[in-house]
ZATI-332512 format. One record per residue: residue number from 1; x, y, z of N, C-alpha, C in turn. Coordinates in nm, 2 decimals. Layout:
{NUM; {X; Y; Z}; {X; Y; Z}; {X; Y; Z}};
...
//
This chain:
{1; {0.04; -1.55; 2.26}; {-0.07; -1.50; 2.25}; {-0.03; -1.46; 2.14}};
{2; {-0.13; -1.46; 2.06}; {-0.13; -1.44; 1.93}; {-0.19; -1.24; 1.90}};
{3; {-0.08; -1.15; 1.82}; {-0.09; -1.04; 1.81}; {-0.19; -1.04; 1.71}};
{4; {-0.26; -0.96; 1.72}; {-0.36; -0.90; 1.63}; {-0.39; -0.72; 1.60}};
{5; {-0.35; -0.72; 1.46}; {-0.31; -0.60; 1.42}; {-0.44; -0.54; 1.35}};
{6; {-0.54; -0.41; 1.40}; {-0.65; -0.38; 1.28}; {-0.58; -0.30; 1.14}};
{7; {-0.64; -0.38; 1.04}; {-0.67; -0.32; 0.92}; {-0.76; -0.23; 0.92}};
{8; {-0.75; -0.09; 0.86}; {-0.87; -0.03; 0.82}; {-0.85; 0.05; 0.72}};
{9; {-0.97; 0.07; 0.65}; {-0.96; 0.14; 0.54}; {-1.04; 0.26; 0.53}};
{10; {-1.08; 0.30; 0.66}; {-1.18; 0.40; 0.72}; {-1.13; 0.46; 0.80}};
{11; {-1.05; 0.41; 0.92}; {-0.99; 0.51; 0.99}; {-0.89; 0.66; 0.96}};
{12; {-0.91; 0.70; 1.04}; {-0.80; 0.83; 1.00}; {-0.67; 0.80; 1.05}};
{13; {-0.61; 0.90; 0.93}; {-0.47; 0.85; 0.99}; {-0.34; 1.01; 0.92}};
{14; {-0.33; 1.03; 1.08}; {-0.23; 1.09; 1.03}; {-0.11; 1.14; 0.97}};
{15; {-0.10; 1.25; 0.91}; {0.00; 1.30; 0.86}; {0.15; 1.23; 0.90}};
{16; {0.14; 1.29; 1.05}; {0.26; 1.25; 1.14}; {0.33; 1.13; 1.18}};
{17; {0.23; 1.03; 1.15}; {0.18; 0.91; 1.19}; {0.29; 0.85; 1.08}};
{18; {0.26; 0.89; 0.99}; {0.25; 0.81; 0.79}; {0.41; 0.86; 0.80}};
{19; {0.44; 0.99; 0.86}; {0.57; 1.03; 0.81}; {0.69; 0.94; 0.88}};
{20; {0.67; 0.90; 1.01}; {0.72; 0.80; 1.05}; {0.77; 0.66; 0.94}};
{21; {0.63; 0.68; 0.91}; {0.67; 0.56; 0.82}; {0.73; 0.53; 0.72}};
{22; {0.68; 0.67; 0.63}; {0.79; 0.73; 0.49}; {0.94; 0.75; 0.54}};
{23; {0.95; 0.77; 0.69}; {1.08; 0.83; 0.73}; {1.17; 0.71; 0.69}};
{24; {1.14; 0.55; 0.68}; {1.23; 0.48; 0.70}; {1.21; 0.39; 0.53}};
{25; {1.17; 0.46; 0.45}; {1.16; 0.45; 0.34}; {1.27; 0.53; 0.27}};
{26; {1.33; 0.47; 0.08}; {1.41; 0.51; 0.06}; {1.38; 0.64; -0.03}};
{27; {1.24; 0.61; -0.01}; {1.12; 0.70; -0.19}; {1.09; 0.77; -0.12}};
{28; {1.01; 0.84; -0.05}; {0.92; 0.86; 0.05}; {1.01; 0.92; 0.16}};
{29; {1.08; 0.94; 0.19}; {1.13; 0.97; 0.33}; {1.16; 1.13; 0.35}};
{30; {1.16; 1.25; 0.25}; {1.14; 1.35; 0.25}; {1.04; 1.46; 0.21}};
{31; {0.92; 1.33; 0.27}; {0.73; 1.41; 0.25}; {0.79; 1.48; 0.36}};
{32; {0.69; 1.61; 0.35}; {0.66; 1.70; 0.50}; {0.50; 1.64; 0.53}};
{33; {0.44; 1.72; 0.63}; {0.33; 1.62; 0.69}; {0.25; 1.69; 0.59}};
{34; {0.21; 1.83; 0.53}; {0.18; 1.93; 0.43}; {0.11; 1.81; 0.32}};
{35; {0.22; 1.80; 0.28}; {0.22; 1.68; 0.15}; {0.18; 1.58; 0.21}};
{36; {0.20; 1.50; 0.30}; {0.12; 1.38; 0.29}; {-0.05; 1.43; 0.32}};
{37; {-0.06; 1.55; 0.38}; {-0.22; 1.56; 0.38}; {-0.30; 1.53; 0.28}};
{38; {-0.18; 1.64; 0.22}; {-0.27; 1.62; 0.06}; {-0.31; 1.51; -0.06}};
{39; {-0.18; 1.43; 0.00}; {-0.19; 1.34; -0.02}; {-0.29; 1.21; -0.01}};
{40; {-0.29; 1.18; 0.10}; {-0.43; 1.15; 0.21}; {-0.53; 1.21; 0.11}};
{41; {-0.59; 1.29; 0.09}; {-0.73; 1.36; 0.09}; {-0.76; 1.33; -0.07}};
{42; {-0.65; 1.31; -0.12}; {-0.63; 1.31; -0.28}; {-0.66; 1.16; -0.31}};
{43; {-0.61; 1.06; -0.21}; {-0.59; 0.91; -0.30}; {-0.76; 0.86; -0.23}};
{44; {-0.82; 0.80; -0.37}; {-0.90; 0.75; -0.39}; {-0.95; 0.58; -0.20}};
{45; {-0.86; 0.55; -0.20}; {-0.86; 0.54; -0.03}; {-0.74; 0.49; -0.01}};
{46; {-0.72; 0.43; 0.16}; {-0.59; 0.42; 0.18}; {-0.66; 0.31; 0.26}};
{47; {-0.54; 0.22; 0.32}; {-0.57; 0.10; 0.38}; {-0.45; 0.15; 0.52}};
{48; {-0.48; 0.16; 0.64}; {-0.39; 0.17; 0.77}; {-0.40; 0.01; 0.80}};
{49; {-0.26; 0.00; 0.91}; {-0.29; -0.15; 0.94}; {-0.21; -0.02; 1.14}};
{50; {-0.25; -0.09; 1.24}; {-0.25; -0.06; 1.33}; {-0.25; -0.15; 1.45}};
{51; {-0.12; -0.22; 1.52}; {-0.08; -0.22; 1.64}; {-0.11; -0.15; 1.74}};
{52; {-0.23; -0.18; 1.80}; {-0.34; -0.05; 1.89}; {-0.33; 0.06; 1.86}};
{53; {-0.29; 0.17; 1.90}; {-0.27; 0.34; 1.83}; {-0.18; 0.35; 1.75}};
{54; {-0.05; 0.23; 1.70}; {0.05; 0.28; 1.63}; {0.03; 0.25; 1.51}};
{55; {0.04; 0.32; 1.41}; {0.05; 0.32; 1.27}; {0.16; 0.21; 1.23}};
{56; {0.13; 0.12; 1.19}; {0.29; 0.01; 1.14}; {0.23; -0.06; 0.95}};
{57; {0.14; -0.01; 0.99}; {0.15; 0.00; 0.80}; {0.04; 0.05; 0.73}};
{58; {0.07; 0.12; 0.58}; {-0.01; 0.18; 0.50}; {0.02; 0.18; 0.37}};
{59; {-0.09; 0.13; 0.30}; {-0.09; 0.15; 0.11}; {-0.24; 0.30; 0.10}};
{60; {-0.18; 0.33; -0.02}; {-0.29; 0.38; -0.09}; {-0.33; 0.31; -0.24}};
{61; {-0.44; 0.40; -0.32}; {-0.47; 0.34; -0.42}; {-0.55; 0.46; -0.50}};
{62; {-0.46; 0.50; -0.59}; {-0.56; 0.59; -0.69}; {-0.62; 0.57; -0.81}};
{63; {-0.75; 0.59; -0.84}; {-0.82; 0.56; -0.93}; {-0.92; 0.62; -1.00}};
{64; {-0.99; 0.56; -1.08}; {-1.12; 0.60; -1.12}; {-1.22; 0.50; -1.13}};
{65; {-1.20; 0.39; -1.04}; {-1.26; 0.31; -1.00}; {-1.39; 0.24; -1.09}};
{66; {-1.31; 0.21; -1.23}; {-1.35; 0.12; -1.29}; {-1.27; 0.04; -1.41}};
{67; {-1.16; 0.14; -1.48}; {-1.08; 0.08; -1.58}; {-0.92; 0.06; -1.49}};
{68; {-0.89; 0.20; -1.42}; {-0.75; 0.17; -1.36}; {-0.76; 0.20; -1.21}};
{69; {-0.62; 0.15; -1.21}; {-0.62; 0.18; -1.04}; {-0.47; 0.15; -0.98}};
{70; {-0.40; 0.22; -0.89}; {-0.24; 0.26; -0.92}; {-0.26; 0.21; -0.71}};
{71; {-0.19; 0.08; -0.74}; {-0.15; 0.10; -0.56}; {0.00; 0.20; -0.54}};
{72; {0.00; 0.25; -0.47}; {0.13; 0.33; -0.39}; {0.14; 0.29; -0.25}};
{73; {0.28; 0.36; -0.26}; {0.29; 0.40; -0.07}; {0.30; 0.24; -0.02}};
{74; {0.33; 0.16; -0.07}; {0.32; 0.01; 0.02}; {0.43; 0.01; 0.14}};
{75; {0.37; 0.05; 0.26}; {0.52; 0.04; 0.38}; {0.48; -0.03; 0.51}};
{76; {0.55; -0.07; 0.56}; {0.51; -0.18; 0.68}; {0.67; -0.13; 0.77}};
{77; {0.62; -0.07; 0.87}; {0.69; -0.07; 0.99}; {0.84; -0.13; 0.99}};
{78; {0.97; -0.12; 1.01}; {1.06; -0.20; 1.00}; {1.05; -0.33; 1.08}};
{79; {1.02; -0.24; 1.20}; {1.02; -0.35; 1.34}; {0.88; -0.50; 1.30}};
{80; {0.78; -0.44; 1.20}; {0.68; -0.50; 1.15}; {0.67; -0.61; 1.06}};
{81; {0.81; -0.59; 1.02}; {0.82; -0.67; 0.85}; {0.82; -0.81; 0.88}};
{82; {0.78; -0.92; 0.77}; {0.79; -1.05; 0.81}; {0.73; -1.11; 0.89}};
{83; {0.59; -1.02; 0.91}; {0.49; -1.12; 0.95}; {0.39; -1.11; 0.94}};
{84; {0.43; -1.13; 0.73}; {0.29; -1.14; 0.63}; {0.21; -1.00; 0.66}};
{85; {0.23; -0.87; 0.74}; {0.10; -0.75; 0.72}; {0.07; -0.75; 0.56}};
{86; {0.23; -0.76; 0.50}; {0.22; -0.66; 0.32}; {0.13; -0.72; 0.29}};
{87; {0.12; -0.87; 0.34}; {0.05; -0.95; 0.23}; {-0.10; -0.97; 0.22}};
{88; {-0.10; -0.96; 0.39}; {-0.26; -0.92; 0.41}; {-0.30; -0.77; 0.37}};
{89; {-0.22; -0.68; 0.35}; {-0.26; -0.55; 0.32}; {-0.29; -0.57; 0.16}};
{90; {-0.20; -0.68; 0.06}; {-0.22; -0.62; -0.10}; {-0.34; -0.74; -0.09}};
{91; {-0.34; -0.81; -0.03}; {-0.52; -0.93; -0.02}; {-0.61; -0.82; 0.01}};
{92; {-0.64; -0.76; 0.11}; {-0.74; -0.68; 0.06}; {-0.75; -0.60; -0.02}};
{93; {-0.64; -0.50; -0.03}; {-0.71; -0.41; -0.14}; {-0.74; -0.48; -0.30}};
{94; {-0.65; -0.58; -0.32}; {-0.68; -0.63; -0.43}; {-0.83; -0.70; -0.40}};
{95; {-0.94; -0.75; -0.31}; {-1.04; -0.75; -0.32}; {-1.12; -0.66; -0.31}};
{96; {-1.10; -0.54; -0.28}; {-1.19; -0.42; -0.30}; {-1.15; -0.41; -0.41}};
{97; {-1.06; -0.40; -0.47}; {-0.97; -0.35; -0.65}; {-1.08; -0.49; -0.75}};
{98; {-1.11; -0.58; -0.72}; {-1.18; -0.70; -0.82}; {-1.23; -0.68; -0.94}};
{99; {-1.29; -0.55; -0.96}; {-1.39; -0.42; -1.01}; {-1.36; -0.39; -1.14}};
{100; {-1.16; -0.36; -1.13}; {-1.07; -0.31; -1.18}; {-1.02; -0.34; -1.31}};
{101; {-1.07; -0.28; -1.42}; {-1.02; -0.41; -1.57}; {-0.80; -0.39; -1.58}};
{102; {-0.79; -0.28; -1.48}; {-0.61; -0.28; -1.52}; {-0.53; -0.24; -1.34}};
{103; {-0.55; -0.31; -1.32}; {-0.43; -0.32; -1.14}; {-0.30; -0.27; -1.15}};
{104; {-0.20; -0.12; -1.16}; {-0.04; -0.13; -1.14}; {0.03; -0.13; -1.00}};
{105; {0.11; -0.14; -1.01}; {0.20; -0.07; -0.94}; {0.39; -0.06; -0.95}};
{106; {0.42; 0.05; -0.91}; {0.55; 0.04; -0.93}; {0.64; 0.01; -0.78}};
{107; {0.78; -0.07; -0.82}; {0.85; -0.12; -0.70}; {0.96; -0.18; -0.73}};
{108; {1.12; -0.12; -0.69}; {1.20; -0.16; -0.73}; {1.21; -0.39; -0.82}};
{109; {1.31; -0.38; -0.82}; {1.36; -0.51; -0.91}; {1.37; -0.63; -0.79}};
{110; {1.41; -0.55; -0.65}; {1.42; -0.64; -0.52}; {1.25; -0.68; -0.49}};
{111; {1.15; -0.60; -0.52}; {1.00; -0.67; -0.44}; {0.91; -0.72; -0.57}};
{112; {1.00; -0.74; -0.70}; {0.92; -0.82; -0.78}; {0.88; -0.94; -0.74}};
{113; {0.96; -1.06; -0.70}; {0.88; -1.15; -0.61}; {0.77; -1.16; -0.55}};
{114; {0.78; -1.05; -0.48}; {0.67; -1.04; -0.36}; {0.52; -1.06; -0.38}};
{115; {0.57; -0.92; -0.50}; {0.45; -0.90; -0.57}; {0.39; -0.99; -0.65}};
{116; {0.46; -1.11; -0.74}; {0.41; -1.20; -0.84}; {0.35; -1.31; -0.75}};
{117; {0.37; -1.31; -0.63}; {0.29; -1.39; -0.59}; {0.12; -1.32; -0.60}};
{118; {0.16; -1.22; -0.61}; {-0.02; -1.17; -0.60}; {-0.08; -1.14; -0.78}};
{119; {0.00; -1.20; -0.84}; {-0.02; -1.20; -0.99}; {0.01; -1.07; -1.10}};
{120; {0.08; -0.99; -1.00}; {0.12; -0.92; -1.08}; {0.26; -0.92; -1.20}};
{121; {0.26; -0.91; -1.25}; {0.41; -0.91; -1.36}; {0.46; -0.80; -1.40}};
{122; {0.61; -0.78; -1.51}; {0.64; -0.69; -1.52}; {0.59; -0.58; -1.62}};
{123; {0.55; -0.52; -1.67}; {0.51; -0.47; -1.75}; {0.54; -0.36; -1.83}};
{124; {0.63; -0.31; -1.79}; {0.75; -0.19; -1.85}; {0.87; -0.14; -1.78}};
{125; {0.97; -0.11; -1.76}; {1.05; -0.05; -1.69}; {1.06; -0.04; -1.59}};
{126; {0.93; 0.01; -1.55}; {0.89; 0.06; -1.42}; {0.75; 0.06; -1.37}};
{127; {0.64; -0.04; -1.37}; {0.56; -0.06; -1.34}; {0.56; -0.21; -1.36}};
{128; {0.46; -0.27; -1.26}; {0.41; -0.45; -1.27}; {0.28; -0.42; -1.28}};
{129; {0.17; -0.52; -1.41}; {0.03; -0.49; -1.41}; {0.06; -0.60; -1.34}};
{130; {-0.06; -0.63; -1.33}; {-0.17; -0.76; -1.26}; {-0.21; -0.83; -1.38}};
{131; {-0.19; -0.93; -1.37}; {-0.23; -1.04; -1.49}; {-0.39; -1.00; -1.51}};
{132; {-0.46; -1.06; -1.60}; {-0.63; -1.02; -1.60}; {-0.66; -1.13; -1.54}};
{133; {-0.60; -1.26; -1.59}; {-0.64; -1.45; -1.58}; {-0.65; -1.44; -1.40}};
{134; {-0.69; -1.40; -1.34}; {-0.69; -1.40; -1.17}; {-0.78; -1.46; -1.14}};
//
């Protein structure tokens, strides 16, 4: 039986559910539920992934919706990694952002090869930029 996950740009994300994902990271493990709620409220859009009612993936975008967009906080629950969930998330986000002139994200060197599969390349010492010829 194939597992079907639910990907949604509109389903509300509870800060406590997102906190459980962030606690699995080294870069966001000290965020509070209040700060997470502020972040959710101020992000242009978010993408959540659920296994039934369990949040297993998350990413968000900050953008002016025309010229610049920052993809941020991409995370998949450690128990669900290596199943292509992050790839599906990036694919859905990039389709939603296809009208944007420049899309950037920040990641550690260990993730550059993952993002390069989607057309991102090193822009400077801390971010990757999507190539314009996509």
